[in-house]
C-alpha positions in Angstrom: -42.1 14.0 6.9 -38.2 14.0 5.8 -37.3 11.6 8.9 -40.4 9.4 7.8 -38.8 9.2 4.4 -35.6 8.0 5.6 -37.0 5.7 8.1 -39.1 3.9 5.2 -35.8 4.1 3.1 -34.1 2.3 6.0 -36.5 -0.5 5.8 -36.7 -0.9 2.2 -32.9 -1.3 2.1 -32.7 -3.6 5.1 -35.8 -5.9 3.2 -33.1 -6.0 0.0 -30.4 -6.9 1.9 -32.0 -9.5 4.1 -33.7 -11.1 0.5 -30.2 -11.2 -1.1 -28.7 -12.9 2.4 -31.4 -15.4 2.4 -31.1 -16.0 -1.5 -27.3 -16.7 -0.8 -27.4 -19.0 2.1 -29.0 -21.5 -0.3 -25.2 -22.1 -1.4 -23.6 -24.2 1.7 -20.0 -22.7 0.6 -21.3 -19.2 1.4 -22.7 -20.5 4.6 -19.7 -22.0 5.1 -17.2 -18.8 4.6 -19.6 -16.4 6.7 -18.9 -18.9 9.6 -15.3 -19.3 9.1 -14.8 -15.5 9.4 -17.3 -15.3 12.2 -19.3 -13.1 10.6 -23.3 -12.1 12.5 -26.1 -12.2 10.3 -26.1 -8.1 10.1 -22.5 -8.2 9.2 -23.1 -10.9 6.3 -26.1 -9.3 5.4 -24.2 -6.2 4.2 -21.4 -7.7 2.4 -23.5 -10.2 0.7 -22.4 -8.9 -2.8 -18.7 -8.9 -2.3 -18.6 -12.0 -0.4 -20.3 -14.2 -3.4 -17.7 -11.9 -5.5 -14.9 -13.3 -3.5 -16.1 -17.0 -3.8 -16.5 -16.7 -7.7 -12.8 -15.1 -7.8 -11.8 -18.0 -5.9 -13.7 -20.7 -8.4 -11.9 -18.8 -11.2 -8.4 -19.4 -9.9 -9.7 -23.2 -9.2 -9.6 -24.0 -12.8 -7.8 -21.1 -14.1 -5.1 -22.4 -17.2 -2.8 -19.2 -16.9 -2.9 -15.4 -16.0 -3.9 -14.7 -19.6 -6.9 -16.3 -19.4 -7.9 -14.7 -16.1 -11.5 -13.2 -15.7 -11.1 -11.7 -12.2 -11.7 -8.0 -11.5 -8.0 -7.7 -11.3 -6.3 -9.8 -13.3 -3.8 -12.0 -11.4 -5.4 -11.3 -8.7 -8.5 -12.4 -6.2 -10.5 -10.7 -3.8 -9.6 -12.5 0.0 -12.2 -11.5 2.9 -10.3 -11.4 6.3 -11.9 -10.3 9.7 -9.5 -8.4 11.7 -10.1 -6.3 15.0 -13.8 -7.3 14.6 -13.9 -5.8 10.8 -14.2 -7.2 7.6 -12.0 -6.4 5.1 -11.5 -7.3 1.3 -8.1 -7.2 0.2 -6.3 -8.3 -3.5 -3.9 -11.1 -3.5 -1.9 -12.2 -6.4 -2.9 -15.8 -7.5 0.2 -18.5 -8.0 0.3 -17.3 -11.6 1.0 -13.8 -11.0 3.5 -14.9 -8.0 5.8 -16.1 -10.4 5.8 -13.4 -12.4 6.6 -10.9 -9.7 9.7 -13.8 -8.4 10.9 -13.3 -11.9 10.7 -9.7 -12.6 9.7 -7.5 -9.9 12.7 -5.9 -7.5 10.9 -6.9 -4.3 13.1 -10.0 -4.8 16.5 -8.4 -4.8 19.1 -8.1 -2.0 22.2 -6.1 -1.6 24.6 -9.0 -3.2 22.4 -7.9 -6.3 23.8 -4.7 -6.3 26.5 -3.4 -9.1 28.8 -1.7 -7.3 30.9 -0.3 -10.9 28.8 2.9 -11.1 30.6 5.4 -9.1 27.7 7.6 -8.7 25.9 5.3 -6.8 28.7 4.9 -4.1 27.6 7.5 -1.7 24.2 6.1 -1.2 25.6 2.3 -0.9 28.4 3.5 1.8 25.3 4.9 3.5 23.2 1.8 3.2 25.8 -0.4 4.5 26.6 1.6 7.6 22.6 1.9 7.9 22.7 -2.2 7.4 25.0 -2.7 10.5 23.5 -0.1 12.7 20.2 -0.8 12.2 18.0 -1.9 15.3 14.2 -1.9 15.4 14.2 -0.3 19.2 16.7 2.6 17.6 15.4 6.2 16.1 17.2 5.3 12.4 16.4 8.0 10.1 15.3 6.7 6.7 16.7 7.8 3.5 15.1 10.5 1.4 16.4 9.7 -2.2 15.6 11.8 -5.0 17.2 12.1 -8.5 17.1 11.5 -12.1 15.1 9.0 -13.8 16.0 5.2 -14.0 19.1 5.7 -11.8 18.4 2.9 -9.6 17.0 4.8 -6.4 14.1 2.3 -5.8 16.6 -0.9 -7.0 18.8 0.1 -4.2 16.3 0.8 -1.2 15.0 -2.1 -2.3 17.7 -4.6 -2.2 18.5 -2.8 1.1 15.2 -3.0 2.7 14.8 -6.8 1.9 18.2 -7.7 3.4 16.8 -6.5 6.5 13.8 -8.3 6.3 15.3 -11.6 5.5 18.4 -11.4 7.5 17.1 -9.4 10.6 13.4 -10.5 10.7 12.5 -6.9 10.0 8.9 -6.1 9.1 9.0 -3.9 5.9 6.4 -2.5 3.3 7.1 -1.1 -0.2 4.2 1.1 -1.7 4.3 2.4 -4.9 2.6 5.9 -3.8 0.1 6.5 -6.9 -1.2 3.2 -6.9 -1.4 3.2 -3.0 -3.8 6.1 -3.2 -5.6 4.6 -5.7 -6.4 1.2 -4.0 -7.0 3.0 -0.8 -9.8 5.1 -2.5 -11.1 2.3 -4.8 -11.1 -0.4 -2.0 -12.5 1.5 1.1 -13.3 -1.7 2.9 -9.6 -2.4 3.6 -8.9 1.2 4.2 -8.1 0.8 8.1 -6.2 -2.3 7.9 -3.9 -1.0 5.3 -3.5 2.3 6.8 -2.5 0.9 10.4 0.0 -1.3 8.2 1.5 1.6 7.0 1.9 3.3 10.2 3.0 0.5 12.1 5.3 -1.7 9.6 8.9 -1.3 10.9 10.8 0.0 8.0 8.2 1.5 4.9 9.0 2.5 1.8 7.2 5.2 0.1 8.2 4.7 -3.6 7.9 7.8 -6.6 6.4 10.4 -3.8 5.5 13.4 -6.3 3.9 11.4 -9.1 0.7 11.2 -7.5 -2.3 13.2 -8.6 -2.5 15.6 -5.5 -5.8 15.8 -3.5 -6.8 17.4 -0.3 -7.5 14.2 0.8 -4.7 11.9 -0.3 -2.4 14.6 1.0 -3.6 15.5 4.3 -5.6 12.2 5.5 -3.5 9.8 3.8 -0.1 10.8 3.8 0.2 13.1 6.3 -1.5 10.8 8.9 0.8 7.9 8.0 3.9 10.3 8.6 2.8 12.1 11.5 1.9 8.6 13.4 5.7 7.1 12.0 7.7 10.3 13.1 5.7 10.1 16.8 6.4 6.2 17.1 10.1 6.8 15.4 9.6 4.7 12.5 12.1 4.2 9.9 10.6 5.8 6.7 12.3 5.5 3.0 11.0 7.7 0.4 12.1 7.7 -3.8 11.6 10.6 -5.5 12.3 12.5 -9.0 11.7 15.9 -7.4 14.1 17.6 -4.4 12.2 18.8 -1.2 11.6 22.0 -2.6 10.1 20.5 -5.9 7.7 18.3 -3.8 6.5 20.8 -1.4 5.5 22.9 -4.5 4.0 19.8 -6.0 2.1 18.9 -2.8 0.5 22.4 -2.7 -1.5 21.9 -6.0 -4.5 20.1 -4.9 -7.1 20.0 -7.5 -9.4 23.1 -6.3 -6.9 24.5 -4.4 -3.5 26.1 -3.7 -2.4 24.9 0.0 1.5 26.3 1.0 1.1 25.4 4.7 -0.1 21.9 4.3 2.3 21.2 1.8 5.5 22.6 4.1 3.8 20.7 7.1 4.2 17.5 5.0 7.9 18.2 3.7 8.7 19.2 7.3 7.6 15.4 8.4 9.7 13.9 5.7 12.7 16.1 6.8 12.2 14.6 10.4 12.1 11.2 9.4 14.7 11.3 6.7 18.4 12.4 5.2 18.3 14.0 2.2 20.3 12.8 -0.6 20.7 12.9 -4.2 21.2 10.1 -6.9 22.1 11.4 -10.5 22.9 8.5 -12.8 22.6 6.8 -16.1 19.1 5.8 -17.0 19.0 2.2 -16.4 15.3 1.5 -17.8 16.7 1.6 -21.2 
């Protein structure tokens, strides 16, 4: 009987999916989108609602007068469907208005020439960065940096400048992720989980920003962070970290998940970080003031 009930539920679900898909196909733009993504009927049926959401957000952007009027689910962004390796992913991409804001305000556009060399407390890090830049090649086993220290001391600014310089001058593939947000996005947009994880694992240089500020869960620590670090360690991929915590403090933080304490798994993560990086401290004036 339970098996029969399960079969009946699947049949009902398939009926509703097909009904919604048939209704959506009355819109020629929907049909055009399905064809452009090379989706089978079965694939499109499963994602009809998300495909319609993507179309709706694109229409919003076409008539948008400014980011302050954005009606999309994630302000300043729109859902974009992409098919990669025979799988359909949905990712949030910034709209033109959001891109202009990022270009003005975000540190992702800074380069090494923008670094203020007058702060003597940063000189050790800057000297290391200069050497790293000169010696870096994608085929070398170049360790990154675990840069920890006081709030607002310029950790993210410095490493972002270095990574951008490598990206622009040496055509290196890079990614910078604010770790608490990255975990939330992976959880909330599970359709793009595989695509994003593949990116984090394979990009030439990855900066994991503000590790230790996230809410620790078994899934985030073991399935996400552990998987990324193990792969990058095995493939000798250069990885950077910023944190307000020392290595020892980070190990304690990672051991305290919601409903458990697991010192062994936390130590395993920290050991991977040690394999990937050199440990350096930066204590300086809070520049965010």
